[in-house]
C-alpha angles and dihedrals in degrees: 000000000000125000090251092053092048091049091049092051091050090049091049092048090050093051095047093044091052098048108123121244089250091061099254135096131234128211092271135008114298094011120126117276116266130192093231095047092046092049091048091052090049088056090051093048090049090057093050095074092212104126096167090055101038106038097089094045091049092049092050091048092049090052090050091051093048091051090055095048115118124230092258090056100256125121123233117293119278109268093211137027116297091231089065091050093049090051090051092050091048091051092050092048089061094054095080108005095162096053124069110178126190098210097108099026090112087066089069095053115105105291096221110087 
């Protein structure tokens, strides 16, 4: 196993271990779940290309997001400035630019069933 693969597995273990009981993620371990943090983690899990390890976490996160969806289809308001979120997403996109997994892709489908 290469250093990069070992690092990725530690990263994946950290994310899954720190998923909140409600299915979402907060901005740091043990913080309340937030739409932006949960969506960012789903992006990270999607890039991991580890379907057998990420499927359950992705499904739980999707359920949490759907439960927070408003009647008009929008999710709750961003809890911090969009610029910070975009910077986070950009940083995550550089973690594994050569791998594009499909494990969590269902999380990006329209949330309304």
